[in-house]
N, C-alpha and C positions, 0 to 999 in steps of 0.2 A: 689575862682576862679583862674584857672591856666592861664598862659600866652599862648597866641595863636601865636603871632608874636614877635620874639626877634631879634633885629639887634644889633650886637656888633662891634664897631670900624671899620665900613664899609668905605672903600676907593675905589673909582671908577674913571676911566678916559674915555673920548671919544676922539678918534683921538689924543691920547697922552696928552691931556689936563686934569689935575686933576680937578674934579668937587666935588666929595664927599671926605671929609677929616675927617674921624673918627666919623661917624654918629652912635649914640646909640639911640635905640628906643625900648620900650616895650609896646605892645598893648595887654591887657588882654581880654578874652572872654567877649563879650557884650559891650565893650567900643567903642566909636567913637572918632577918632582923626582927626583934620584938620591940614594940613601942609600949613603954610603961610610964605610968604617971597617975597622979590623983585625978579624981573626977573633975571635969571642967578644964583639963589642961590642953585639950585639942586633939587627942588621939582619934576620935571618931570624925572630927572635923577634917583632919588631914585625909583620912580614908575617903570621905565624901567628896572632898575637893579633887583628889586624884581621879575618882570615878566620874566627876563631872556633874554632881548633883546641882541642879539649877537653883536651889535654895541658898547656896553659898556664893558669895561674890569674892572673886580674887581681885585684890587691889594692887598687887605688885608681885613680881617674881616669875619664875619659869618652872615648868615641869617637863623634863625630857624623858622619853621612854624609847629605847632602842634607836636613838639618834633623831627622834622626831619630837618637836615641841607640841605637846598634846593639849595645851590650854585652850586652843580654839576649836578642838574637836568636840563633837557631840558625844554624850555618854555611849550611844550605840557604836559610833566609830571607834571610840577608845576600847570598847569591849572586843572589837573585831581585829585589833592589831595582832598579828601573829606573835605568839608567845605571851600574850596577856592572860590573866587568870581565866577569862571566859573561854579561851581556846585550848585550855589544858584539861584533859580528862580528869574527873574527880572520882576517887574511890570512896565508897561509903561502907561503914561497918554494918554488919547484920547481926 
């Protein structure tokens, strides 16, 4: 099984305040990971940085998805990568 998402030494700020400091994560195809931690530990920041939210500044590191370094991609382009969450049908409960 190959790696789908690889995050290497990711550092990110919001409004000049460092939130992520050297995050490393590998999620292989078919795996499910849960990010847990106290308020303010960077869980939402990590999700926003992966999605490309322009409010967050990446100061170091890499984000690879399906063999592509997505850090320079726009949020729209990230959403359109085959296999990203935006391209997977979502079931809703009724």
